[in-house]
C-alpha positions as CSV (number, residue, x, y, z in Angstrom):
1,M,-3.7,12.9,64.4
2,T,-5.9,14.9,66.7
3,P,-8.1,13.2,69.4
4,E,-11.2,14.2,67.4
5,E,-9.8,12.5,64.2
6,S,-8.9,9.4,66.2
7,K,-12.5,9.2,67.6
8,E,-13.9,9.6,64.0
9,L,-11.6,6.9,62.7
10,R,-12.7,4.5,65.5
11,E,-16.4,5.3,64.6
12,L,-15.6,4.5,61.0
13,I,-14.0,1.2,62.0
14,E,-17.0,0.2,64.1
15,F,-19.3,1.0,61.2
16,L,-17.3,-1.2,58.9
17,K,-17.4,-4.1,61.4
18,E,-21.1,-3.7,61.9
19,N,-21.8,-3.9,58.2
20,N,-19.4,-6.9,57.6
21,I,-17.1,-4.8,55.3
22,G,-13.8,-6.7,55.0
23,E,-11.8,-4.0,53.1
24,F,-12.1,-0.2,52.8
25,E,-10.0,2.4,51.0
26,F,-10.5,6.1,51.0
27,E,-8.4,8.8,49.5
28,R,-9.0,12.6,49.4
29,G,-6.1,15.0,49.0
30,E,-3.5,14.3,51.6
31,L,-5.7,11.9,53.6
32,K,-5.4,8.3,52.7
33,V,-7.0,5.5,54.7
34,R,-6.9,1.8,54.0
35,I,-8.5,-0.7,56.3
36,K,-8.4,-4.5,55.8
37,F,-9.7,-6.9,58.4
38,G,-8.1,-10.3,58.8
39,S,-9.7,-13.2,57.0
40,Q,-12.8,-14.3,58.7
41,A,-15.5,-16.8,57.7
42,P,-17.6,-15.1,55.0
43,A,-21.0,-14.0,56.1
44,P,-23.8,-15.8,54.2
45,S,-25.3,-12.5,53.2
46,A,-24.1,-9.1,54.3
47,A,-26.7,-6.6,55.4
48,P,-27.3,-3.6,53.2
49,I,-24.7,-0.9,53.9
50,D,-26.0,2.4,55.3
51,L,-24.2,4.6,52.7
52,L,-25.6,7.8,54.1
53,R,-24.1,7.1,57.5
54,L,-20.8,6.1,55.8
55,S,-20.7,9.3,53.8
56,Q,-21.4,11.3,56.9
57,L,-18.5,9.6,58.7
58,L,-16.2,10.3,55.8
59,G,-17.5,13.9,55.6
60,Q,-16.7,14.4,59.3
61,Q,-13.1,13.4,58.7
62,Q,-12.8,16.3,56.3
63,G,-14.9,18.7,58.3
64,Q,-17.7,18.6,55.8
65,G,-21.3,17.4,56.2
66,T,-21.2,15.2,53.1
67,P,-18.2,14.4,50.9
68,S,-18.7,15.9,47.5
69,A,-16.4,13.5,45.7
70,I,-14.4,10.5,46.7
71,S,-11.4,10.3,44.3
72,S,-10.6,6.7,45.1
73,A,-12.9,4.7,47.4
74,A,-13.6,1.1,47.4
75,V,-16.0,-0.7,49.8
76,V,-15.6,-4.4,49.5
77,G,-18.0,-6.5,51.5
78,R,-16.9,-10.0,52.6
79,E,-16.8,-12.4,49.7
80,Q,-20.3,-13.2,48.6
81,T,-20.1,-16.0,46.2
82,S,-23.1,-17.0,44.1
83,A,-22.3,-20.7,44.5
84,G,-25.1,-21.3,46.9
85,A,-27.6,-19.3,44.8
86,S,-26.6,-20.9,41.5
87,A,-26.8,-24.4,43.0
88,A,-30.6,-24.1,42.8
89,V,-30.3,-23.4,39.1
90,P,-30.0,-26.6,37.0
91,D,-27.2,-27.2,34.5
92,D,-25.0,-24.2,35.5
93,S,-22.5,-25.0,32.7
94,E,-25.2,-24.5,30.1
95,L,-26.3,-21.1,31.4
96,H,-25.3,-17.7,29.9
97,I,-24.4,-15.1,32.5
98,V,-25.2,-11.5,31.8
99,K,-22.7,-9.3,33.7
100,S,-22.7,-5.7,34.6
101,P,-20.7,-3.5,32.2
102,I,-20.4,-0.7,34.8
103,V,-20.3,0.0,38.5
104,G,-23.5,1.5,39.9
105,T,-26.8,0.7,41.5
106,F,-29.0,-2.1,40.1
107,Y,-32.7,-1.4,39.4
108,E,-35.1,-4.0,38.1
109,S,-37.8,-1.5,36.9
110,P,-37.9,1.8,35.0
111,S,-39.3,3.6,38.1
112,P,-40.4,2.8,41.7
113,G,-43.6,0.9,41.7
114,A,-43.4,-0.1,38.0
115,P,-43.2,-3.7,37.0
116,P,-39.7,-5.1,36.5
117,F,-38.2,-5.3,33.0
118,V,-38.0,-9.1,33.2
119,K,-38.9,-11.8,35.6
120,I,-37.6,-15.4,36.1
121,G,-39.1,-17.5,33.4
122,D,-39.4,-14.7,30.8
123,Q,-38.1,-15.3,27.3
124,V,-35.7,-12.5,26.2
125,E,-34.2,-11.6,22.9
126,N,-30.7,-10.3,22.2
127,G,-30.7,-6.5,22.8
128,Q,-33.8,-6.6,25.1
129,V,-33.5,-4.3,28.2
130,L,-33.1,-6.4,31.4
131,C,-32.5,-3.7,34.0
132,I,-31.1,-0.2,34.7
133,V,-27.8,0.5,36.4
134,E,-27.5,4.0,37.8
135,A,-24.0,5.4,37.6
136,M,-23.2,9.0,38.5
137,K,-26.9,10.0,38.3
138,L,-27.2,8.5,34.8
139,M,-29.6,5.7,34.2
140,N,-28.0,3.1,31.9
141,E,-30.2,0.4,30.3
142,I,-28.5,-3.0,30.4
143,E,-29.5,-5.1,27.4
144,S,-29.3,-8.9,27.1
145,D,-26.3,-10.0,25.1
146,A,-28.0,-13.4,24.3
147,A,-31.5,-14.8,23.6
148,G,-33.0,-17.2,26.1
149,E,-35.0,-17.8,29.3
150,I,-34.3,-15.9,32.5
151,V,-33.6,-18.6,35.1
152,K,-31.8,-16.6,37.9
153,R,-31.4,-13.0,39.0
154,F,-28.3,-12.6,41.2
155,V,-28.9,-9.1,42.6
156,S,-31.8,-7.2,44.2
157,S,-33.2,-3.8,43.2
158,G,-31.3,-1.0,44.8
159,Q,-28.2,-3.1,45.4
160,P,-24.8,-1.5,44.6
161,I,-23.0,-3.6,41.9
162,E,-19.5,-3.8,40.6
163,Y,-18.1,-4.1,37.0
164,G,-18.3,-7.7,35.8
165,Q,-20.7,-8.8,38.6
166,P,-23.3,-11.4,37.4
167,L,-26.8,-9.9,37.1
168,F,-28.8,-12.6,35.3
169,A,-28.4,-16.2,34.2
170,L,-30.1,-17.2,30.9
171,R,-30.7,-20.6,29.5
172,A,-29.7,-19.8,25.9
173,H,-31.9,-20.9,23.0
């Protein structure tokens, strides 16, 4: 490993620490990097990750300005449980959780400045659009899989989300 590559790796590690990222994997061609920090007390809420800065750091490692594709990358923030958030919602056992069917970026409205598809307290029907998840430049409408009242939204607009991550809690009819 060259001194320049070592310096870039140190910068990447500092970036991961600054953004409370507990685990990171990156693989492109021959280069494979896996960083996992020891168990620490989870942060109550991790700050938004500067993905542009991360992609610049990763691009520098390959001698490019921005990586064109990451064949296998996972950025896992410290465990963020929704236990504290759902404690405010009554009768958790009776709520229906709408989960993300894909990995992507959550958007609450069809365009910036437009009203959200749904708000807390809204009554929704089975098949009604709740949000959009952008994945690979495609906008995917996420529909409700149950009828009921929206009582909780677990994510904020523009937030990266994972497959199976809770998006909304409904009090089913």
